[in-house]
PQR file of N, CA, C, O and H, with PARSE charges and radii, in Angstrom:
ATOM      1  N   UNK A   1     298.689 180.909 121.347 -0.4000 1.5000
ATOM      2  CA  UNK A   1     298.484 179.622 121.976 -0.0000 2.0000
ATOM      3  C   UNK A   1     297.109 179.044 121.638  0.5500 1.7000
ATOM      4  O   UNK A   1     296.951 177.836 121.460 -0.5500 1.4000
ATOM      5  N   UNK A   2     296.132 179.926 121.555 -0.4000 1.5000
ATOM      6  CA  UNK A   2     294.767 179.494 121.268 -0.0000 2.0000
ATOM      7  C   UNK A   2     294.708 178.750 119.931  0.5500 1.7000
ATOM      8  O   UNK A   2     294.068 177.704 119.825 -0.5500 1.4000
ATOM      9  H   UNK A   2     296.261 180.907 121.700  0.4000 1.0000
ATOM     10  N   UNK A   3     295.372 179.288 118.924 -0.4000 1.5000
ATOM     11  CA  UNK A   3     295.349 178.679 117.602 -0.0000 2.0000
ATOM     12  C   UNK A   3     296.034 177.316 117.597  0.5500 1.7000
ATOM     13  O   UNK A   3     295.601 176.396 116.904 -0.5500 1.4000
ATOM     14  H   UNK A   3     295.892 180.138 119.010  0.4000 1.0000
ATOM     15  N   UNK A   4     297.105 177.198 118.374 -0.4000 1.5000
ATOM     16  CA  UNK A   4     297.831 175.936 118.467 -0.0000 2.0000
ATOM     17  C   UNK A   4     296.949 174.833 119.035  0.5500 1.7000
ATOM     18  O   UNK A   4     296.886 173.736 118.479 -0.5500 1.4000
ATOM     19  H   UNK A   4     297.458 177.946 118.937  0.4000 1.0000
ATOM     20  N   UNK A   5     296.273 175.117 120.130 -0.4000 1.5000
ATOM     21  CA  UNK A   5     295.385 174.142 120.760 -0.0000 2.0000
ATOM     22  C   UNK A   5     294.236 173.792 119.806  0.5500 1.7000
ATOM     23  O   UNK A   5     293.839 172.631 119.710 -0.5500 1.4000
ATOM     24  H   UNK A   5     296.325 176.008 120.582  0.4000 1.0000
ATOM     25  N   UNK A   6     293.716 174.780 119.115 -0.4000 1.5000
ATOM     26  CA  UNK A   6     292.599 174.547 118.195 -0.0000 2.0000
ATOM     27  C   UNK A   6     293.003 173.633 117.046  0.5500 1.7000
ATOM     28  O   UNK A   6     292.248 172.730 116.688 -0.5500 1.4000
ATOM     29  H   UNK A   6     294.039 175.724 119.193  0.4000 1.0000
ATOM     30  N   UNK A   7     294.168 173.846 116.467 -0.4000 1.5000
ATOM     31  CA  UNK A   7     294.643 173.009 115.361 -0.0000 2.0000
ATOM     32  C   UNK A   7     294.855 171.565 115.819  0.5500 1.7000
ATOM     33  O   UNK A   7     294.469 170.626 115.123 -0.5500 1.4000
ATOM     34  H   UNK A   7     294.782 174.580 116.759  0.4000 1.0000
ATOM     35  N   UNK A   8     295.463 171.393 116.980 -0.4000 1.5000
ATOM     36  CA  UNK A   8     295.701 170.044 117.509 -0.0000 2.0000
ATOM     37  C   UNK A   8     294.380 169.332 117.774  0.5500 1.7000
ATOM     38  O   UNK A   8     294.212 168.175 117.388 -0.5500 1.4000
ATOM     39  H   UNK A   8     295.777 172.156 117.546  0.4000 1.0000
ATOM     40  N   UNK A   9     293.440 170.014 118.432 -0.4000 1.5000
ATOM     41  CA  UNK A   9     292.165 169.397 118.792 -0.0000 2.0000
ATOM     42  C   UNK A   9     291.356 169.037 117.554  0.5500 1.7000
ATOM     43  O   UNK A   9     290.763 167.959 117.493 -0.5500 1.4000
ATOM     44  H   UNK A   9     293.576 170.954 118.745  0.4000 1.0000
ATOM     45  N   UNK A  10     291.326 169.923 116.573 -0.4000 1.5000
ATOM     46  CA  UNK A  10     290.547 169.637 115.351 -0.0000 2.0000
ATOM     47  C   UNK A  10     291.105 168.446 114.587  0.5500 1.7000
ATOM     48  O   UNK A  10     290.361 167.740 113.906 -0.5500 1.4000
ATOM     49  H   UNK A  10     291.807 170.798 116.622  0.4000 1.0000
ATOM     50  N   UNK A  11     292.407 168.218 114.696 -0.4000 1.5000
ATOM     51  CA  UNK A  11     293.016 167.065 114.025 -0.0000 2.0000
ATOM     52  C   UNK A  11     292.659 165.755 114.715  0.5500 1.7000
ATOM     53  O   UNK A  11     292.698 164.697 114.088 -0.5500 1.4000
ATOM     54  H   UNK A  11     293.012 168.791 115.249  0.4000 1.0000
ATOM     55  N   UNK A  12     292.313 165.814 116.001 -0.4000 1.5000
ATOM     56  CA  UNK A  12     292.050 164.598 116.776 -0.0000 2.0000
ATOM     57  C   UNK A  12     290.595 164.132 116.720  0.5500 1.7000
ATOM     58  O   UNK A  12     290.338 162.929 116.770 -0.5500 1.4000
ATOM     59  H   UNK A  12     292.282 166.673 116.510  0.4000 1.0000
ATOM     60  N   UNK A  13     289.644 165.055 116.619 -0.4000 1.5000
ATOM     61  CA  UNK A  13     288.235 164.724 116.810 -0.0000 2.0000
ATOM     62  C   UNK A  13     287.515 164.378 115.506  0.5500 1.7000
ATOM     63  O   UNK A  13     288.020 164.642 114.414 -0.5500 1.4000
ATOM     64  H   UNK A  13     289.853 166.032 116.578  0.4000 1.0000
ATOM     65  N   UNK A  14     286.321 163.778 115.641 -0.4000 1.5000
ATOM     66  CA  UNK A  14     285.472 163.461 114.493 -0.0000 2.0000
ATOM     67  C   UNK A  14     284.633 164.661 114.066  0.5500 1.7000
ATOM     68  O   UNK A  14     284.281 164.780 112.892 -0.5500 1.4000
ATOM     69  H   UNK A  14     285.912 163.564 116.527  0.4000 1.0000
ATOM     70  N   UNK A  15     284.306 165.557 115.007 -0.4000 1.5000
ATOM     71  CA  UNK A  15     283.486 166.737 114.724 -0.0000 2.0000
ATOM     72  C   UNK A  15     284.314 168.005 114.934  0.5500 1.7000
ATOM     73  O   UNK A  15     284.173 168.666 115.963 -0.5500 1.4000
ATOM     74  H   UNK A  15     284.592 165.460 115.961  0.4000 1.0000
ATOM     75  N   UNK A  16     285.175 168.356 113.974 -0.4000 1.5000
ATOM     76  CA  UNK A  16     286.051 169.512 114.182 -0.0000 2.0000
ATOM     77  C   UNK A  16     285.314 170.851 114.268  0.5500 1.7000
ATOM     78  O   UNK A  16     285.842 171.814 114.823 -0.5500 1.4000
ATOM     79  H   UNK A  16     285.289 167.819 113.137  0.4000 1.0000
ATOM     80  N   UNK A  17     284.101 170.914 113.722 -0.4000 1.5000
ATOM     81  CA  UNK A  17     283.347 172.171 113.788 -0.0000 2.0000
ATOM     82  C   UNK A  17     282.736 172.401 115.162  0.5500 1.7000
ATOM     83  O   UNK A  17     282.204 173.481 115.415 -0.5500 1.4000
ATOM     84  H   UNK A  17     283.672 170.131 113.270  0.4000 1.0000
ATOM     85  N   UNK A  18     282.796 171.416 116.059 -0.4000 1.5000
ATOM     86  CA  UNK A  18     282.289 171.589 117.425 -0.0000 2.0000
ATOM     87  C   UNK A  18     283.400 171.909 118.431  0.5500 1.7000
ATOM     88  O   UNK A  18     283.149 171.995 119.633 -0.5500 1.4000
ATOM     89  H   UNK A  18     283.228 170.538 115.854  0.4000 1.0000
ATOM     90  N   UNK A  19     284.614 172.081 117.937 -0.4000 1.5000
ATOM     91  CA  UNK A  19     285.738 172.440 118.809 -0.0000 2.0000
ATOM     92  C   UNK A  19     285.682 173.943 119.078  0.5500 1.7000
ATOM     93  O   UNK A  19     285.641 174.751 118.151 -0.5500 1.4000
ATOM     94  H   UNK A  19     284.818 172.011 116.961  0.4000 1.0000
ATOM     95  N   UNK A  20     285.680 174.301 120.359 -0.4000 1.5000
ATOM     96  CA  UNK A  20     285.667 175.707 120.762 -0.0000 2.0000
ATOM     97  C   UNK A  20     286.826 175.932 121.728  0.5500 1.7000
ATOM     98  O   UNK A  20     286.952 175.241 122.739 -0.5500 1.4000
ATOM     99  H   UNK A  20     285.713 173.644 121.112  0.4000 1.0000
ATOM    100  N   UNK A  21     287.665 176.904 121.403 -0.4000 1.5000
ATOM    101  CA  UNK A  21     288.805 177.228 122.253 -0.0000 2.0000
ATOM    102  C   UNK A  21     288.684 178.686 122.670  0.5500 1.7000
ATOM    103  O   UNK A  21     288.565 179.575 121.828 -0.5500 1.4000
ATOM    104  H   UNK A  21     287.563 177.466 120.582  0.4000 1.0000
ATOM    105  N   UNK A  22     288.717 178.923 123.976 -0.4000 1.5000
ATOM    106  CA  UNK A  22     288.686 180.294 124.492 -0.0000 2.0000
ATOM    107  C   UNK A  22     289.940 180.539 125.312  0.5500 1.7000
ATOM    108  O   UNK A  22     290.496 179.630 125.929 -0.5500 1.4000
ATOM    109  H   UNK A  22     288.814 178.201 124.660  0.4000 1.0000
ATOM    110  N   UNK A  23     290.365 181.784 125.299 -0.4000 1.5000
ATOM    111  CA  UNK A  23     291.583 182.149 126.005 -0.0000 2.0000
ATOM    112  C   UNK A  23     291.290 183.330 126.910  0.5500 1.7000
ATOM    113  O   UNK A  23     290.763 184.348 126.461 -0.5500 1.4000
ATOM    114  H   UNK A  23     289.913 182.522 124.798  0.4000 1.0000
ATOM    115  N   UNK A  24     291.631 183.197 128.181 -0.4000 1.5000
ATOM    116  CA  UNK A  24     291.468 184.315 129.109 -0.0000 2.0000
ATOM    117  C   UNK A  24     292.804 184.557 129.805  0.5500 1.7000
ATOM    118  O   UNK A  24     293.551 183.627 130.108 -0.5500 1.4000
ATOM    119  H   UNK A  24     292.060 182.370 128.545  0.4000 1.0000
ATOM    120  N   UNK A  25     293.075 185.820 130.045 -0.4000 1.5000
ATOM    121  CA  UNK A  25     294.367 186.194 130.602 -0.0000 2.0000
ATOM    122  C   UNK A  25     294.182 186.853 131.956  0.5500 1.7000
ATOM    123  O   UNK A  25     293.362 187.755 132.124 -0.5500 1.4000
ATOM    124  H   UNK A  25     292.468 186.576 129.798  0.4000 1.0000
ATOM    125  N   UNK A  26     294.965 186.383 132.919 -0.4000 1.5000
ATOM    126  CA  UNK A  26     294.971 186.980 134.246 -0.0000 2.0000
ATOM    127  C   UNK A  26     296.354 187.581 134.482  0.5500 1.7000
ATOM    128  O   UNK A  26     297.140 187.711 133.544 -0.5500 1.4000
ATOM    129  H   UNK A  26     295.632 185.650 132.782  0.4000 1.0000
ATOM    130  N   UNK A  27     296.649 187.938 135.698 -0.4000 1.5000
ATOM    131  CA  UNK A  27     297.911 188.620 136.005 -0.0000 2.0000
ATOM    132  C   UNK A  27     299.145 187.921 135.436  0.5500 1.7000
ATOM    133  O   UNK A  27     299.839 188.478 134.585 -0.5500 1.4000
ATOM    134  H   UNK A  27     296.010 187.832 136.460  0.4000 1.0000
ATOM    135  N   UNK A  28     299.411 186.733 135.893 -0.4000 1.5000
ATOM    136  CA  UNK A  28     300.619 186.030 135.464 -0.0000 2.0000
ATOM    137  C   UNK A  28     300.327 184.679 134.826  0.5500 1.7000
ATOM    138  O   UNK A  28     301.202 183.815 134.779 -0.5500 1.4000
ATOM    139  H   UNK A  28     298.848 186.280 136.584  0.4000 1.0000
ATOM    140  N   UNK A  29     299.106 184.489 134.336 -0.4000 1.5000
ATOM    141  CA  UNK A  29     298.771 183.220 133.696 -0.0000 2.0000
ATOM    142  C   UNK A  29     297.757 183.408 132.583  0.5500 1.7000
ATOM    143  O   UNK A  29     296.968 184.352 132.582 -0.5500 1.4000
ATOM    144  H   UNK A  29     298.395 185.191 134.374  0.4000 1.0000
ATOM    145  N   UNK A  30     297.801 182.490 131.643 -0.4000 1.5000
ATOM    146  CA  UNK A  30     296.852 182.448 130.535 -0.0000 2.0000
ATOM    147  C   UNK A  30     296.112 181.120 130.647  0.5500 1.7000
ATOM    148  O   UNK A  30     296.735 180.062 130.738 -0.5500 1.4000
ATOM    149  H   UNK A  30     298.443 181.723 131.643  0.4000 1.0000
ATOM    150  N   UNK A  31     294.785 181.177 130.640 -0.4000 1.5000
ATOM    151  CA  UNK A  31     293.971 179.967 130.740 -0.0000 2.0000
ATOM    152  C   UNK A  31     293.333 179.716 129.380  0.5500 1.7000
ATOM    153  O   UNK A  31     292.627 180.571 128.846 -0.5500 1.4000
ATOM    154  H   UNK A  31     294.278 182.036 130.566  0.4000 1.0000
ATOM    155  N   UNK A  32     293.587 178.540 128.831 -0.4000 1.5000
ATOM    156  CA  UNK A  32     293.015 178.142 127.547 -0.0000 2.0000
ATOM    157  C   UNK A  32     292.006 177.038 127.829  0.5500 1.7000
ATOM    158  O   UNK A  32     292.363 175.983 128.353 -0.5500 1.4000
ATOM    159  H   UNK A  32     294.160 177.845 129.265  0.4000 1.0000
ATOM    160  N   UNK A  33     290.744 177.283 127.480 -0.4000 1.5000
ATOM    161  CA  UNK A  33     289.687 176.296 127.683 -0.0000 2.0000
ATOM    162  C   UNK A  33     289.357 175.641 126.350  0.5500 1.7000
ATOM    163  O   UNK A  33     289.080 176.320 125.361 -0.5500 1.4000
ATOM    164  H   UNK A  33     290.455 178.140 127.054  0.4000 1.0000
ATOM    165  N   UNK A  34     289.391 174.320 126.337 -0.4000 1.5000
ATOM    166  CA  UNK A  34     289.093 173.539 125.145 -0.0000 2.0000
ATOM    167  C   UNK A  34     287.791 172.792 125.375  0.5500 1.7000
ATOM    168  O   UNK A  34     287.671 172.000 126.309 -0.5500 1.4000
ATOM    169  H   UNK A  34     289.616 173.769 127.140  0.4000 1.0000
ATOM    170  N   UNK A  35     286.812 173.054 124.510 -0.4000 1.5000
ATOM    171  CA  UNK A  35     285.528 172.354 124.602 -0.0000 2.0000
ATOM    172  C   UNK A  35     285.314 171.572 123.313  0.5500 1.7000
ATOM    173  O   UNK A  35     285.467 172.102 122.212 -0.5500 1.4000
ATOM    174  H   UNK A  35     286.909 173.697 123.751  0.4000 1.0000
ATOM    175  N   UNK A  36     284.956 170.297 123.473 -0.4000 1.5000
ATOM    176  CA  UNK A  36     284.692 169.429 122.326 -0.0000 2.0000
ATOM    177  C   UNK A  36     283.362 168.721 122.546  0.5500 1.7000
ATOM    178  O   UNK A  36     282.806 168.757 123.644 -0.5500 1.4000
ATOM    179  H   UNK A  36     284.832 169.867 124.366  0.4000 1.0000
ATOM    180  N   UNK A  37     282.857 168.084 121.505 -0.4000 1.5000
ATOM    181  CA  UNK A  37     281.623 167.317 121.626 -0.0000 2.0000
ATOM    182  C   UNK A  37     281.837 166.173 122.613  0.5500 1.7000
ATOM    183  O   UNK A  37     282.949 165.665 122.753 -0.5500 1.4000
ATOM    184  H   UNK A  37     283.309 168.055 120.613  0.4000 1.0000
ATOM    185  N   UNK A  38     280.772 165.777 123.292 -0.4000 1.5000
ATOM    186  CA  UNK A  38     280.896 164.755 124.340 -0.0000 2.0000
ATOM    187  C   UNK A  38     281.422 163.421 123.803  0.5500 1.7000
ATOM    188  O   UNK A  38     282.143 162.715 124.508 -0.5500 1.4000
ATOM    189  H   UNK A  38     279.869 166.190 123.178  0.4000 1.0000
ATOM    190  N   UNK A  39     281.067 163.073 122.563 -0.4000 1.5000
ATOM    191  CA  UNK A  39     281.550 161.794 122.016 -0.0000 2.0000
ATOM    192  C   UNK A  39     283.012 161.879 121.559  0.5500 1.7000
ATOM    193  O   UNK A  39     283.619 160.848 121.268 -0.5500 1.4000
ATOM    194  H   UNK A  39     280.481 163.647 121.991  0.4000 1.0000
ATOM    195  N   UNK A  40     283.592 163.091 121.492 -0.4000 1.5000
ATOM    196  CA  UNK A  40     284.995 163.257 121.136 -0.0000 2.0000
ATOM    197  C   UNK A  40     285.896 163.447 122.351  0.5500 1.7000
ATOM    198  O   UNK A  40     287.114 163.547 122.210 -0.5500 1.4000
ATOM    199  H   UNK A  40     283.099 163.928 121.728  0.4000 1.0000
ATOM    200  N   UNK A  41     285.311 163.498 123.531 -0.4000 1.5000
ATOM    201  CA  UNK A  41     286.083 163.766 124.742 -0.0000 2.0000
ATOM    202  C   UNK A  41     287.181 162.718 124.954  0.5500 1.7000
ATOM    203  O   UNK A  41     288.298 163.063 125.339 -0.5500 1.4000
ATOM    204  H   UNK A  41     284.321 163.417 123.646  0.4000 1.0000
ATOM    205  N   UNK A  42     286.875 161.469 124.710 -0.4000 1.5000
ATOM    206  CA  UNK A  42     287.860 160.396 124.894 -0.0000 2.0000
ATOM    207  C   UNK A  42     289.043 160.521 123.956  0.5500 1.7000
ATOM    208  O   UNK A  42     290.166 160.170 124.317 -0.5500 1.4000
ATOM    209  H   UNK A  42     285.967 161.189 124.397  0.4000 1.0000
ATOM    210  N   UNK A  43     288.800 161.017 122.756 -0.4000 1.5000
ATOM    211  CA  UNK A  43     289.886 161.179 121.788 -0.0000 2.0000
ATOM    212  C   UNK A  43     290.841 162.283 122.202  0.5500 1.7000
ATOM    213  O   UNK A  43     292.039 162.203 121.931 -0.5500 1.4000
ATOM    214  H   UNK A  43     287.887 161.302 122.462  0.4000 1.0000
ATOM    215  N   UNK A  44     290.323 163.316 122.858 -0.4000 1.5000
ATOM    216  CA  UNK A  44     291.160 164.441 123.279 -0.0000 2.0000
ATOM    217  C   UNK A  44     291.917 164.109 124.568  0.5500 1.7000
ATOM    218  O   UNK A  44     293.046 164.559 124.762 -0.5500 1.4000
ATOM    219  H   UNK A  44     289.350 163.382 123.079  0.4000 1.0000
ATOM    220  N   UNK A  45     291.296 163.328 125.440 -0.4000 1.5000
ATOM    221  CA  UNK A  45     291.946 162.977 126.701 -0.0000 2.0000
ATOM    222  C   UNK A  45     292.906 161.795 126.510  0.5500 1.7000
ATOM    223  O   UNK A  45     294.025 161.821 127.022 -0.5500 1.4000
ATOM    224  H   UNK A  45     290.379 162.962 125.283  0.4000 1.0000
ATOM    225  N   UNK A  46     292.483 160.777 125.790 -0.4000 1.5000
ATOM    226  CA  UNK A  46     293.336 159.627 125.537 -0.0000 2.0000
ATOM    227  C   UNK A  46     293.355 158.657 126.704  0.5500 1.7000
ATOM    228  O   UNK A  46     292.813 158.940 127.772 -0.5500 1.4000
ATOM    229  H   UNK A  46     291.574 160.756 125.374  0.4000 1.0000
ATOM    230  N   UNK A  47     293.977 157.522 126.492 -0.4000 1.5000
ATOM    231  CA  UNK A  47     294.083 156.517 127.548 -0.0000 2.0000
ATOM    232  C   UNK A  47     294.977 157.043 128.659  0.5500 1.7000
ATOM    233  O   UNK A  47     296.111 157.460 128.421 -0.5500 1.4000
ATOM    234  H   UNK A  47     294.418 157.291 125.625  0.4000 1.0000
ATOM    235  N   UNK A  48     294.452 157.016 129.864 -0.4000 1.5000
ATOM    236  CA  UNK A  48     295.134 157.497 131.069 -0.0000 2.0000
ATOM    237  C   UNK A  48     295.611 158.949 130.918  0.5500 1.7000
ATOM    238  O   UNK A  48     296.584 159.358 131.550 -0.5500 1.4000
ATOM    239  H   UNK A  48     293.531 156.678 130.057  0.4000 1.0000
ATOM    240  N   UNK A  49     294.913 159.721 130.073 -0.4000 1.5000
ATOM    241  CA  UNK A  49     295.216 161.144 129.933 -0.0000 2.0000
ATOM    242  C   UNK A  49     296.470 161.460 129.146  0.5500 1.7000
ATOM    243  O   UNK A  49     297.010 162.561 129.252 -0.5500 1.4000
ATOM    244  H   UNK A  49     294.122 159.389 129.559  0.4000 1.0000
ATOM    245  N   UNK A  50     296.937 160.514 128.364 -0.4000 1.5000
ATOM    246  CA  UNK A  50     298.202 160.716 127.653 -0.0000 2.0000
ATOM    247  C   UNK A  50     298.121 161.812 126.597  0.5500 1.7000
ATOM    248  O   UNK A  50     299.049 162.611 126.466 -0.5500 1.4000
ATOM    249  H   UNK A  50     296.499 159.619 128.278  0.4000 1.0000
ATOM    250  N   UNK A  51     297.035 161.860 125.851 -0.4000 1.5000
ATOM    251  CA  UNK A  51     296.917 162.881 124.799 -0.0000 2.0000
ATOM    252  C   UNK A  51     296.756 164.261 125.419  0.5500 1.7000
ATOM    253  O   UNK A  51     297.350 165.226 124.940 -0.5500 1.4000
ATOM    254  H   UNK A  51     296.282 161.211 125.958  0.4000 1.0000
ATOM    255  N   UNK A  52     295.958 164.366 126.481 -0.4000 1.5000
ATOM    256  CA  UNK A  52     295.787 165.650 127.172 -0.0000 2.0000
ATOM    257  C   UNK A  52     297.131 166.125 127.721  0.5500 1.7000
ATOM    258  O   UNK A  52     297.451 167.312 127.648 -0.5500 1.4000
ATOM    259  H   UNK A  52     295.475 163.582 126.870  0.4000 1.0000
ATOM    260  N   UNK A  53     297.904 165.211 128.263 -0.4000 1.5000
ATOM    261  CA  UNK A  53     299.220 165.560 128.800 -0.0000 2.0000
ATOM    262  C   UNK A  53     300.151 166.026 127.680  0.5500 1.7000
ATOM    263  O   UNK A  53     300.937 166.956 127.863 -0.5500 1.4000
ATOM    264  H   UNK A  53     297.644 164.248 128.323  0.4000 1.0000
ATOM    265  N   UNK A  54     300.056 165.374 126.523 -0.4000 1.5000
ATOM    266  CA  UNK A  54     300.887 165.754 125.381 -0.0000 2.0000
ATOM    267  C   UNK A  54     300.513 167.147 124.870  0.5500 1.7000
ATOM    268  O   UNK A  54     301.389 167.939 124.524 -0.5500 1.4000
ATOM    269  H   UNK A  54     299.418 164.618 126.375  0.4000 1.0000
ATOM    270  N   UNK A  55     299.217 167.442 124.824 -0.4000 1.5000
ATOM    271  CA  UNK A  55     298.764 168.771 124.401 -0.0000 2.0000
ATOM    272  C   UNK A  55     299.321 169.822 125.358  0.5500 1.7000
ATOM    273  O   UNK A  55     299.828 170.858 124.926 -0.5500 1.4000
ATOM    274  H   UNK A  55     298.505 166.798 125.105  0.4000 1.0000
ATOM    275  N   UNK A  56     299.226 169.554 126.640 -0.4000 1.5000
ATOM    276  CA  UNK A  56     299.750 170.499 127.637 -0.0000 2.0000
ATOM    277  C   UNK A  56     301.265 170.673 127.500  0.5500 1.7000
ATOM    278  O   UNK A  56     301.779 171.778 127.671 -0.5500 1.4000
ATOM    279  H   UNK A  56     298.815 168.713 126.991  0.4000 1.0000
ATOM    280  N   UNK A  57     301.970 169.602 127.196 -0.4000 1.5000
ATOM    281  CA  UNK A  57     303.425 169.683 127.031 -0.0000 2.0000
ATOM    282  C   UNK A  57     303.804 170.534 125.824  0.5500 1.7000
ATOM    283  O   UNK A  57     304.742 171.328 125.890 -0.5500 1.4000
ATOM    284  H   UNK A  57     301.553 168.704 127.057  0.4000 1.0000
ATOM    285  N   UNK A  58     303.078 170.369 124.729 -0.4000 1.5000
ATOM    286  CA  UNK A  58     303.354 171.155 123.521 -0.0000 2.0000
ATOM    287  C   UNK A  58     303.093 172.634 123.786  0.5500 1.7000
ATOM    288  O   UNK A  58     303.882 173.490 123.384 -0.5500 1.4000
ATOM    289  H   UNK A  58     302.316 169.724 124.675  0.4000 1.0000
ATOM    290  N   UNK A  59     301.989 172.932 124.461 -0.4000 1.5000
ATOM    291  CA  UNK A  59     301.665 174.321 124.778 -0.0000 2.0000
ATOM    292  C   UNK A  59     302.703 174.914 125.720  0.5500 1.7000
ATOM    293  O   UNK A  59     303.099 176.069 125.563 -0.5500 1.4000
ATOM    294  H   UNK A  59     301.348 172.237 124.787  0.4000 1.0000
ATOM    295  N   UNK A  60     303.136 174.139 126.685 -0.4000 1.5000
ATOM    296  CA  UNK A  60     304.150 174.616 127.625 -0.0000 2.0000
ATOM    297  C   UNK A  60     305.464 174.915 126.902  0.5500 1.7000
ATOM    298  O   UNK A  60     306.122 175.915 127.190 -0.5500 1.4000
ATOM    299  H   UNK A  60     302.814 173.201 126.813  0.4000 1.0000
ATOM    300  N   UNK A  61     305.840 174.053 125.972 -0.4000 1.5000
ATOM    301  CA  UNK A  61     307.063 174.277 125.203 -0.0000 2.0000
ATOM    302  C   UNK A  61     306.934 175.511 124.318  0.5500 1.7000
ATOM    303  O   UNK A  61     307.882 176.285 124.191 -0.5500 1.4000
ATOM    304  H   UNK A  61     305.306 173.241 125.738  0.4000 1.0000
ATOM    305  N   UNK A  62     305.776 175.697 123.712 -0.4000 1.5000
ATOM    306  CA  UNK A  62     305.568 176.851 122.836 -0.0000 2.0000
ATOM    307  C   UNK A  62     305.529 178.159 123.615  0.5500 1.7000
ATOM    308  O   UNK A  62     305.863 179.215 123.076 -0.5500 1.4000
ATOM    309  H   UNK A  62     305.006 175.068 123.815  0.4000 1.0000
ATOM    310  N   UNK A  63     305.127 178.095 124.868 -0.4000 1.5000
ATOM    311  CA  UNK A  63     305.011 179.315 125.672 -0.0000 2.0000
ATOM    312  C   UNK A  63     306.213 179.533 126.588  0.5500 1.7000
ATOM    313  O   UNK A  63     306.162 180.391 127.469 -0.5500 1.4000
ATOM    314  H   UNK A  63     304.856 177.238 125.306  0.4000 1.0000
ATOM    315  N   UNK A  64     307.272 178.788 126.402 -0.4000 1.5000
ATOM    316  CA  UNK A  64     308.409 178.855 127.319 -0.0000 2.0000
ATOM    317  C   UNK A  64     309.101 180.219 127.325  0.5500 1.7000
ATOM    318  O   UNK A  64     309.717 180.584 128.326 -0.5500 1.4000
ATOM    319  H   UNK A  64     307.313 178.090 125.687  0.4000 1.0000
ATOM    320  N   UNK A  65     309.015 180.967 126.248 -0.4000 1.5000
ATOM    321  CA  UNK A  65     309.658 182.281 126.205 -0.0000 2.0000
ATOM    322  C   UNK A  65     308.801 183.381 126.814  0.5500 1.7000
ATOM    323  O   UNK A  65     309.270 184.502 127.009 -0.5500 1.4000
ATOM    324  H   UNK A  65     308.515 180.671 125.435  0.4000 1.0000
ATOM    325  N   UNK A  66     307.548 183.065 127.115 -0.4000 1.5000
ATOM    326  CA  UNK A  66     306.673 184.036 127.770 -0.0000 2.0000
ATOM    327  C   UNK A  66     306.943 184.006 129.273  0.5500 1.7000
ATOM    328  O   UNK A  66     307.439 183.014 129.806 -0.5500 1.4000
ATOM    329  H   UNK A  66     307.166 182.154 126.957  0.4000 1.0000
ATOM    330  N   UNK A  67     306.616 185.087 129.936 -0.4000 1.5000
ATOM    331  CA  UNK A  67     306.773 185.135 131.390 -0.0000 2.0000
ATOM    332  C   UNK A  67     305.509 184.704 132.107  0.5500 1.7000
ATOM    333  O   UNK A  67     305.390 184.878 133.320 -0.5500 1.4000
ATOM    334  H   UNK A  67     306.213 185.894 129.503  0.4000 1.0000
ATOM    335  N   UNK A  68     304.556 184.137 131.360 -0.4000 1.5000
ATOM    336  CA  UNK A  68     303.280 183.756 131.955 -0.0000 2.0000
ATOM    337  C   UNK A  68     303.119 182.245 131.926  0.5500 1.7000
ATOM    338  O   UNK A  68     303.628 181.567 131.034 -0.5500 1.4000
ATOM    339  H   UNK A  68     304.652 183.996 130.375  0.4000 1.0000
ATOM    340  N   UNK A  69     302.411 181.738 132.907 -0.4000 1.5000
ATOM    341  CA  UNK A  69     302.097 180.311 132.974 -0.0000 2.0000
ATOM    342  C   UNK A  69     300.863 180.063 132.118  0.5500 1.7000
ATOM    343  O   UNK A  69     299.889 180.809 132.209 -0.5500 1.4000
ATOM    344  H   UNK A  69     301.997 182.290 133.631  0.4000 1.0000
ATOM    345  N   UNK A  70     300.892 179.032 131.295 -0.4000 1.5000
ATOM    346  CA  UNK A  70     299.761 178.703 130.433 -0.0000 2.0000
ATOM    347  C   UNK A  70     299.108 177.429 130.953  0.5500 1.7000
ATOM    348  O   UNK A  70     299.772 176.409 131.137 -0.5500 1.4000
ATOM    349  H   UNK A  70     301.684 178.425 131.221  0.4000 1.0000
ATOM    350  N   UNK A  71     297.795 177.499 131.190 -0.4000 1.5000
ATOM    351  CA  UNK A  71     297.024 176.371 131.710 -0.0000 2.0000
ATOM    352  C   UNK A  71     296.012 175.952 130.645  0.5500 1.7000
ATOM    353  O   UNK A  71     295.270 176.788 130.130 -0.5500 1.4000
ATOM    354  H   UNK A  71     297.256 178.328 131.041  0.4000 1.0000
ATOM    355  N   UNK A  72     295.979 174.657 130.314 -0.4000 1.5000
ATOM    356  CA  UNK A  72     295.000 174.135 129.351 -0.0000 2.0000
ATOM    357  C   UNK A  72     293.963 173.337 130.116  0.5500 1.7000
ATOM    358  O   UNK A  72     294.290 172.352 130.779 -0.5500 1.4000
ATOM    359  H   UNK A  72     296.581 173.978 130.732  0.4000 1.0000
ATOM    360  N   UNK A  73     292.703 173.767 130.022 -0.4000 1.5000
ATOM    361  CA  UNK A  73     291.597 173.058 130.644 -0.0000 2.0000
ATOM    362  C   UNK A  73     290.745 172.423 129.554  0.5500 1.7000
ATOM    363  O   UNK A  73     290.387 173.075 128.574 -0.5500 1.4000
ATOM    364  H   UNK A  73     292.437 174.566 129.484  0.4000 1.0000
ATOM    365  N   UNK A  74     290.426 171.148 129.732 -0.4000 1.5000
ATOM    366  CA  UNK A  74     289.614 170.434 128.755 -0.0000 2.0000
ATOM    367  C   UNK A  74     288.234 170.205 129.356  0.5500 1.7000
ATOM    368  O   UNK A  74     288.100 169.630 130.436 -0.5500 1.4000
ATOM    369  H   UNK A  74     290.717 170.618 130.528  0.4000 1.0000
ATOM    370  N   UNK A  75     287.205 170.666 128.637 -0.4000 1.5000
ATOM    371  CA  UNK A  75     285.831 170.545 129.143 -0.0000 2.0000
ATOM    372  C   UNK A  75     284.956 169.855 128.135  0.5500 1.7000
ATOM    373  O   UNK A  75     283.766 169.661 128.380 -0.5500 1.4000
ATOM    374  H   UNK A  75     287.314 171.134 127.760  0.4000 1.0000
TER
END
């Protein structure tokens, strides 16, 4: 999942080398944290959060066969 979020984010931003994705796993959930440069934050979130919602939807679809909940946090 980490690689998927990283590829999507790097395609959206102007500074792809500043994209940092970390993944932490707890009991029944996986938390993916996406950090981008401050001037690229709007590109990742999108108008009214549409792009962020789309990223979360893609990750949810990709993780549907897992028994764990995947949470994407954008920072």
